[in-house]
Structures are given as structure tokens and as C-alpha cells.
C-alpha positions in Angstrom: 7.3 1.2 -35.1 4.4 2.6 -37.2 5.9 1.2 -40.4 6.3 -2.3 -38.8 2.8 -2.2 -37.6 1.0 -1.1 -40.7 -2.0 -3.3 -41.1 -2.7 -5.0 -44.5 -4.8 -2.9 -46.9 -8.1 -4.1 -48.3 -7.8 -5.3 -51.9 -11.3 -4.2 -53.0 -11.0 -0.6 -51.8 -12.9 -1.3 -48.6 -16.2 -2.1 -50.3 -18.2 -5.3 -49.6 -20.5 -7.0 -52.0 -23.4 -4.7 -51.2 -21.3 -1.7 -52.0 -21.3 -0.4 -48.4 -18.0 0.8 -47.2 -16.3 -1.3 -44.5 -13.2 -0.1 -42.8 -11.7 -3.6 -42.1 -8.3 -2.5 -41.0 -9.6 -0.3 -38.2 -9.8 -3.0 -35.5 -6.2 -4.0 -36.3 -5.1 -0.3 -36.2 -6.9 0.2 -32.8 -5.2 -2.9 -31.4 -1.8 -1.7 -32.5 -2.3 1.8 -31.1 -3.4 0.4 -27.7 -0.4 -2.0 -27.7 2.0 0.9 -28.5 0.6 3.1 -25.8 0.9 0.4 -23.1 4.4 -0.6 -24.3 5.5 3.0 -24.1 4.5 3.1 -20.5 6.2 -0.3 -19.8 9.4 0.9 -21.5 9.4 4.0 -19.4 9.1 2.0 -16.2 11.7 -0.7 -17.1 14.6 1.4 -15.7 13.1 1.3 -12.3 13.3 -2.4 -11.7 15.6 -3.8 -9.0 17.7 -2.3 -6.3 19.8 -0.3 -8.8 16.8 1.1 -10.7 15.3 4.6 -10.8 12.2 5.2 -8.8 8.7 4.2 -9.7 6.0 5.6 -12.0 2.8 3.8 -11.3 -0.1 3.1 -13.6 -3.5 1.4 -13.2 -2.1 -2.1 -13.6 0.4 -1.5 -10.8 -2.4 -0.1 -8.7 -4.2 -3.5 -9.0 -1.0 -5.3 -8.1 -0.6 -2.9 -5.1 -4.0 -3.7 -3.8 -3.6 -7.5 -4.2 0.0 -8.0 -3.2 1.4 -4.5 -2.3 4.8 -5.2 -4.0 6.0 -6.1 -7.5 4.3 -3.0 -8.9 7.1 -2.4 -11.4 7.5 -6.0 -12.4 3.8 -6.3 -13.3 4.0 -3.4 -15.8 7.3 -4.6 -17.3 5.9 -8.1 -17.9 2.7 -6.6 -19.4 4.9 -4.5 -21.8 6.9 -7.6 -22.9 3.7 -9.6 -23.5 2.2 -6.8 -25.5 5.4 -6.7 -27.6 4.9 -10.5 -28.2 1.3 -9.9 -29.1 2.1 -7.3 -31.8 4.5 -9.7 -33.4 2.0 -12.5 -33.3 -0.7 -10.3 -34.8 1.6 -9.2 -37.6 2.0 -12.9 -38.5 -1.7 -13.1 -39.0 -2.6 -15.1 -35.9 -6.1 -14.2 -34.6 -6.4 -12.2 -31.4 -8.7 -14.9 -29.8 -6.2 -17.6 -30.4 -3.4 -15.5 -28.8 -5.7 -14.6 -25.9 -6.6 -18.3 -25.2 -3.0 -19.5 -25.5 -1.9 -16.8 -23.1 -4.5 -18.0 -20.6 -3.2 -21.6 -21.0 0.4 -20.3 -20.4 -0.5 -18.4 -17.3 -2.4 -21.4 -15.8 0.7 -23.5 -16.4 2.9 -20.7 -15.1 1.0 -20.6 -11.7 1.6 -24.4 -11.4 5.4 -23.9 -12.0 5.6 -21.1 -9.5 3.7 -23.0 -6.9 6.0 -26.0 -7.5 9.2 -24.0 -7.0 8.0 -22.2 -3.8 8.9 -23.1 -0.3 6.3 -23.2 2.6 6.9 -20.7 5.4 5.8 -20.5 9.0 4.8 -17.2 10.6 6.8 -18.2 13.7 9.9 -18.1 11.6 10.9 -14.5 12.2 14.2 -14.7 10.3 12.4 -15.6 7.0 9.8 -12.8 7.4 12.7 -10.3 8.0 14.4 -11.5 4.8 11.3 -11.0 2.8 10.7 -7.5 4.2 14.4 -6.6 3.6 14.2 -7.7 0.0 11.2 -5.5 -0.6 13.0 -2.5 0.9 16.1 -3.1 -1.2 14.8 -1.3 -4.3 13.6 1.7 -2.3 15.2 5.1 -1.7 15.4 4.3 2.0 17.1 0.9 1.5 20.0 1.7 3.8 17.6 1.9 6.7 16.1 -1.6 5.9 17.7 -3.1 9.1 15.5 -0.7 11.1 12.4 -0.6 9.0 12.2 -4.4 8.2 11.9 -5.6 11.9 9.5 -2.7 12.6 7.2 -3.9 9.8 7.4 -7.6 10.9 6.6 -6.7 14.5 3.7 -4.4 13.5 2.0 -7.1 11.5 2.6 -9.8 14.2 1.0 -7.6 16.9 -2.2 -7.0 15.0 -2.9 -10.7 14.0 -3.2 -14.0 15.6 -0.6 -16.1 13.7 -2.4 -19.4 14.3 -5.7 -18.4 12.7 -5.0 -15.3 10.5 -5.7 -15.5 6.8 -5.2 -11.8 6.1 -4.1 -8.5 7.7 -6.2 -5.4 7.9 -3.6 -2.7 7.4 -6.1 -0.2 8.9 -5.0 -1.6 12.2 -1.5 -0.3 11.6 -1.5 3.5 11.7 1.4 5.3 10.1 1.9 8.8 11.7 4.1 11.2 9.7 6.0 13.8 11.7 8.4 16.3 10.1 11.8 16.6 11.7 14.6 14.3 12.8 15.8 11.4 10.6 14.6 8.0 9.5 16.6 6.6 12.4 14.1 8.2 14.7 11.2 6.1 13.3 9.6 4.0 16.0 6.9 1.4 16.6 4.5 2.4 19.4 2.3 -0.1 21.1 -0.6 2.2 21.8 -1.9 5.5 20.4 0.0 8.4 18.9 -1.7 11.7 18.2 -0.1 14.6 16.2 -2.4 17.1 17.8 -1.0 19.3 20.6 -2.3 19.3 24.2 -4.7 22.2 24.5 -4.1 23.1 28.1 -0.3 23.3 28.6 -0.7 23.0 32.4 -1.4 19.2 32.2 1.0 17.3 29.9 1.4 14.0 31.7 -1.2 11.8 33.3 -0.5 8.4 34.8 -3.3 5.9 35.2 -5.2 7.7 32.5 -9.0 7.4 32.1 -9.7 8.6 28.6 -12.9 10.0 27.3 -13.6 10.7 23.6 -16.4 13.2 23.1 -18.3 14.2 20.0 -20.2 17.2 21.5 -18.9 20.7 22.1 -17.8 22.3 25.4 -19.0 25.7 24.4 -22.2 27.8 24.8 -25.0 26.4 22.7 -26.1 28.3 19.6 -29.7 28.9 18.4 -30.9 26.9 15.4 -31.5 30.0 13.4 -28.9 32.7 12.8 -30.2 35.6 14.9 -28.9 38.3 17.2 -29.8 39.2 20.8 -29.4 42.8 21.8 -28.6 43.1 25.5 -29.6 46.6 26.8 -28.3 46.7 30.3 -25.4 45.3 32.4 -27.6 43.2 34.6 -28.9 41.2 31.7 -25.3 41.0 30.3 -24.1 39.6 33.6 -27.0 37.1 33.7 -26.1 35.8 30.2 -22.4 35.4 31.2 -23.4 33.7 34.5 -25.7 31.3 32.6 -23.0 30.5 30.1 -20.5 29.9 33.0 -22.9 27.7 34.9 -23.7 25.7 31.7 -20.1 25.0 30.9 -19.1 24.3 34.6 -21.9 21.8 34.8 -20.6 20.0 31.7 -17.0 19.9 33.0 -18.2 18.7 36.5 -20.0 15.7 34.9 -16.8 14.9 33.0 -14.8 15.0 36.2 -17.4 13.0 38.1 -17.1 10.1 35.7 -13.4 9.9 36.7 -12.1 11.2 33.3 -8.6 12.7 33.4 -7.7 12.7 29.7 -10.3 14.2 27.3 -10.1 13.8 23.5 -12.5 16.2 21.6 -13.6 15.6 18.0 -13.3 18.4 15.6 -16.5 20.3 15.2 -17.8 22.2 12.1 -20.8 23.7 13.9 -19.1 25.9 16.5 -16.0 26.0 18.6 -15.6 22.5 20.1 -13.9 24.0 23.1 -14.3 27.5 24.6 -11.6 29.3 26.6 -13.8 29.1 29.7 -14.2 25.3 29.4 -10.5 25.0 28.9 -9.9 27.1 32.1 -12.2 24.8 34.1 -10.7 21.6 32.7 -7.2 22.9 33.6 -8.3 23.6 37.2 -9.6 20.0 37.4 -6.3 18.7 36.1 -7.9 17.1 33.0 -5.6 16.8 30.0 -7.3 18.0 26.8 -6.5 17.1 23.2 -8.8 18.7 20.7 -9.2 18.7 16.8 -9.4 14.8 16.7 -10.3 13.9 13.1 -13.5 12.0 12.4 -11.7 9.3 10.4 -9.4 8.6 13.3 -12.2 7.9 15.8 -12.5 4.2 14.9 -8.8 3.5 15.3 -8.7 5.4 18.6 -11.6 3.5 20.0 -10.1 0.1 19.0 -6.7 1.0 20.4 -7.6 2.3 23.9 -10.9 0.5 24.4 -13.0 3.7 24.7 -16.4 4.5 23.1 -17.3 7.8 21.5 -19.7 9.8 23.6 -22.2 11.9 21.7 -24.0 13.6 24.6 -23.0 14.6 28.1 -25.8 12.4 29.6 -23.9 9.3 28.3 -20.6 10.3 29.9 -20.3 7.5 32.4 -17.2 5.6 33.7 -17.9 2.5 31.5 -17.5 4.6 28.4 -13.9 5.5 29.2 -10.8 3.8 28.1 -7.8 3.2 30.5 -4.1 3.4 29.9 -1.0 3.5 32.1 0.3 6.7 30.7 -0.7 9.6 28.5 1.9 12.3 27.9 3.0 14.9 25.5 6.5 14.1 24.2 8.9 16.7 23.0 10.7 15.8 19.8 14.1 17.6 20.0 12.7 20.9 18.9 10.7 19.6 16.0 7.3 19.7 17.5 5.4 17.5 20.0 3.4 14.3 19.9 0.9 12.9 22.4 1.5 9.2 23.3 -1.0 7.0 25.1 0.7 3.7 26.1 0.0 0.8 28.4 -3.6 0.3 27.4 -5.3 -2.2 29.8 -7.7 -3.6 27.2 -5.9 -3.0 24.0 -7.4 -3.8 20.6 -4.9 -5.4 18.2 -3.5 -2.2 16.8 -0.1 -0.4 16.6 1.2 2.9 15.5 4.4 3.6 13.5 5.8 7.1 13.8 7.7 8.0 10.6 10.3 10.8 10.9 12.3 12.5 8.2 14.0 15.8 7.5 11.7 16.8 4.7 8.3 15.9 3.2 9.8 13.9 0.3 11.8 11.6 2.6 8.9 11.0 5.0 6.5 10.1 2.1 9.1 7.7 0.6 9.7 6.1 4.0 5.9 5.7 4.5 5.5 4.1 1.0 8.5 1.8 1.7 7.0 0.7 5.1 3.7 0.1 3.4 5.3 -2.2 0.8 7.2 -4.1 3.6 3.9 -4.5 5.5 2.2 -5.7 2.4 5.0 -8.3 1.8 4.3 -9.7 5.3 0.6 -9.6 4.6 1.2 -11.7 1.5 2.9 -14.3 3.6 0.0 -14.4 6.0 -2.5 -14.8 3.0 -0.4 -17.4 1.2 2.3 -18.9 3.4 4.9 -19.6 0.7 8.1 -17.9 -0.4 9.8 -17.9 -3.8 13.3 -16.8 -4.9 13.8 -13.3 -6.3 16.4 -11.9 -8.6 14.7 -13.0 -11.8 14.8 -16.7 -10.9 11.0 -17.3 -11.1 10.7 -15.6 -14.5 13.6 -17.5 -16.1 12.3 -20.8 -14.6 8.9 -20.0 -16.1 10.4 -19.2 -19.5 12.3 -22.5 -19.6 9.3 -24.6 -18.3 6.7 -22.9 -20.6 9.1 -23.4 -23.6 9.1 -27.1 -22.8 5.3 -27.0 -22.4 4.8 -25.3 -25.8 6.4 -28.4 -27.4 3.6 -30.5 -26.2 1.0 -28.3 -27.9 0.0 -28.2 -31.6 -0.4 -25.5 -34.2 -0.8 -21.8 -33.4 -1.1 -22.4 -29.7 2.4 -23.8 -29.4 3.7 -20.7 -31.2 1.8 -18.3 -28.9 2.9 -20.1 -25.7 6.5 -20.0 -26.9 6.2 -16.3 -27.5 4.8 -15.9 -24.0 7.7 -17.8 -22.5 10.3 -15.7 -24.4 8.5 -12.5 -23.2 9.1 -13.4 -19.5 12.8 -13.2 -20.0 12.4 -9.4 -19.9 12.6 -9.3 -16.1 16.0 -11.0 -15.7 17.2 -9.1 -18.8 16.1 -5.8 -17.3 17.6 -6.6 -13.9 20.9 -7.4 -15.5 20.8 -4.2 -17.6 20.0 -2.0 -14.6 22.8 -3.7 -12.6 25.3 -2.9 -15.4 25.7 -6.5 -16.6 25.5 -7.8 -20.1 21.8 -8.8 -20.4 22.4 -11.3 -23.3 25.2 -13.3 -21.7 23.5 -13.1 -18.3 20.1 -14.4 -19.5 21.8 -17.1 -21.6 23.8 -18.4 -18.6 20.6 -18.2 -16.4 18.6 -20.2 -19.0 21.4 -22.8 -19.1 21.5 -23.1 -15.3 17.7 -23.5 -15.1 17.6 -26.0 -17.9 20.0 -28.1 -15.9 17.6 -28.0 -12.9 19.1 -25.2 -10.8 15.8 -23.6 -10.0 17.2 -21.1 -7.5 19.8 -19.5 -9.9 19.2 -15.7 -10.1 20.9 -12.4 -10.7 22.9 -11.2 -7.8 22.8 -7.5 -8.2 25.2 -6.8 -5.3 27.9 -9.1 -6.6 27.2 -8.5 -10.3 26.8 -12.1 -11.3 24.7 -15.2 -11.1 24.4 -17.1 -7.8 21.9 -19.2 -5.8 19.6 -16.4 -4.8 18.1 -18.2 -1.8 21.5 -18.4 -0.2 21.8 -14.6 -0.7 18.4 -14.3 1.1 16.7 -12.5 -1.8 13.2 -13.8 -1.4 9.7 -12.7 -2.1 6.2 -14.0 -1.3 4.7 -16.4 -3.8 1.6 -14.3 -4.0 3.6 -11.3 -5.4 4.9 -13.4 -8.4 1.5 -15.2 -9.0 -0.4 -11.9 -8.8 2.1 -10.1 -11.2 1.8 -12.9 -13.8 -2.0 -13.2 -13.7 -2.7 -9.5 -13.6 -0.3 -8.7 -16.5 -1.8 -11.5 -18.6 -5.4 -10.3 -17.8 -4.5 -6.8 -18.9 -2.9 -8.0 -22.1 -5.9 -10.1 -22.9 -8.2 -7.2 -22.3 -6.2 -5.0 -24.6 -6.4 -7.7 -27.3 -10.2 -7.6 -27.0 -10.5 -3.8 -27.8 -11.0 -3.3 -31.5 -12.6 0.1 -31.6 -12.6 3.4 -29.7 -15.6 5.6 -29.2 -14.8 9.3 -28.8 -16.7 10.8 -25.9 -17.2 14.5 -25.3 
């Protein structure tokens, strides 16, 4: 690589007319080193494309793709690598970086038109299509054999948190994924309500029907003084009095909670002192109030939205209207692998759902969570932009063919650069073929031929090891994924072309 990329040397020894030294080949060297670095990453990632690929290594570019579309994170890096390869060849031919950059922008604008033209509109009421999209996304994941369980779960989760008629996006904060070690992926479930991983504090009350739920942010324990000081109690009478006061104080708090009609109490984690003293727990147990403590601060908003309760910061505000109601709150035993608290049948539910992810070890659980997140993102893409496009390398080869045609309408350097851009896009079908064990050259040639004859839906069928109409095989992806991958990869390449110097920072 370094020999091929050697930039031309200056003829006058690097001096300009004034005699000052000018290192004119530095910008070119910097460009080449940036391109080499980015290409090395892209080449490392290439093997992870498609259902038969190795698993993913993500970089900043794929993070951007993940935020925008949630899927296509490998494709975006592979495309960027191929475009950078094209750039380095164009630069070696002496074409100016600005011309390459502007031509690539023209090519991507035309590419988005082509992709939009070959897409098919989709209705959110068409459950079958949504399932196919989610299943395609899960195909390249480690947990792909469970896609018939995870795909419907992802579709149902998104459909429950939006109004299909008016939605233009999905807030994935409304779908809470709870990871619980133990069991297998088959035990994953979608819960219409609230699931808490915390244990019930008082084991005497583990099931409450017609639950009235309060969420408190104050402590049920004796108050502490503001300053850190000690009180020395000299006789037993005073000691008894201190304990009596403490008992009366806590009993008063618990009575007010009971008076409001609360029978399930959620207590936020406290860093000041014990959020719940043993004495308070004893009183709550006697009054048959179920207690779940150690609720995390970041979960408060989701809990309030789900069960329709409001957080209560002081005992004076503990009134019946602050409570949420649900049909059932119970602690569920998970076949020896711990317990979960489930609150279901909320009477005024917000649009939220919980997905419980199970797995035999941490690795499996995290992989399942990432896969579900990708499937949710695919459905979210369809809510944002209601159009589908074929997968299996079909969009990229169609782009390559159409952009090659487009390059013939341009003149000069631009035509040359757009042609290079079109050729670079063939890396996706070529890599898919390679990772599926097919001959990349003959596969891509046949694909190009089929697309040139107008068969827009011809793609690589990895399962059957050949080329077929990919829509009939139900390999589909949201239009937003393809458009986002193309535009983000091109933007990144254009940014790298603009860098012509590096400043060392300490």
C-alpha cells in the first residue's frame, strides 16, 4: 500500500521563490494515511456482513447509523471503506479532492432518488410486512434462530407505544428492556405493564390484587441531624423516650400511607440514609402493604408513565390522587433463577411496554438485547419513513448500474468520479457473496446483468446460495436504512478528503 500511495516529490527541493521551505506533499500524505486507517477498519468489518458473517465491531460511523436507523451498521462502514479505496485511486490519478468530493455529493443525491424509486410503500396495519422486516434484521444476529419469537415481540412492542395513524417516530424510551439472568431466550416475554428486578422487601406480602401504588422519594426511617454529631444518652428513661419517639414518628408515617389507601409502596433509593428502617418494614408488613425498595432514579419517569402514579417527595403530599392503580401486583418466581415483580392491568396505562430478556449467561442476554434493539429500530424506521426496499445486495447493485448510466451524462472529471463511486458500491453484493461462500466475481456479474435488464429485485439469496427475486424470499429492509447508510458513508468520506493536516495535541 505505502509504495502505491507515495505522493509525487517536489522538483525544486521543497523551496518556493522566496526561499522558504514548503512541504507540499504533506496534505497528500495526510489524506492517504487517513484513508488507509479508515480502510483498515472497513476491511476488518467486511467479514461481518450478512447472515453468514462474523459478529460486529462498531466504529463512530456505525454509531451515527445506529442513532439514525438502528440497523445497517456494518454496511455503512463497508461502503465507506470502498468509497475511500475509490478516492485513493482517484487522488493518485491527480484529480483534486474538491472535485472528488463534489462529484460524490452528486452521486449520492442521484442515489437517493434511485433508492426512493425502487422502494415500495408500506402500511403500519400490514403486520406481515413489519414481521418480515424485523426477521430480516435478526437474520444476521447470533440469536437468529429465535427470530420467530423475537420479531413478533418487537413489532407488538412498537405498535403498543404509538398511535399508527398519527405517529412519525417512536420513542424507544417507552419500551423498557429488562435483563434477567437464567432460563433461555425462549423465556423472553412482552409484558403490558411494569416489571421490576428488585425483590419485595417484606416477604409476607407478595401478591396484591386491586393494587393502589404509591411511589415515594422520602425515607421511612428516623430523621438525622443536619450536622454529624452524637447524642450521649445517660439513663434508660431517656433511652426509652428516644426509642418511643422514633417508633411514634415512623408509625405516623406508615399510618398516613395506609390512610391514603396505598397497598403497594415503591421506595426510591436514598443516598442520605436508609430509605427503609426495619421498624417501618415491620409496620408496613402488619398493615399488609407490599414494599419494593431500591427503585433507581432513572426508572422513575418510566414507572410513572406506565402505572399513572406521581412521585411523592413528602408525606404531606401522600394523598389518594397521587396513587396509580393496577389489577395485580405480584412477585413472580422464575424457576429457581430469581424473582421479578410484575404490575399488570393498569387502569390508566401510559403507552409503554416492558420486554423481559432471559438467557443462560451475560453474553447471550446482551446479544439478545442488542438484537431486539435492532429489530425495534427497524420498525421505528418504517414508522418514520413508510417504505420498504429489497435486501440481499439488490439496492447497491441497482445503484451501481444506474449511477454508471448517470456518469455517461456528465462531462470530464465528474463523470470519472461518479463512475468510481458506482463501482465502489458493488462491494456490498461482492462481500455478501464472499461471506456466503459464493464466487463474488461471477455472482456480481450475473447480478449486474439482471439489473441492467430491469430486474430491480434480483439479490443474493444466502440461504439457497444463488441469485433470486429477493422480495419473494421476504428479505426486506426499511428504505431509511439504505438511504441513511449511503448518505452517512458519503459524508464521512467527504470529511476525510477535507483533512489535509494533523495537529499533535498533548
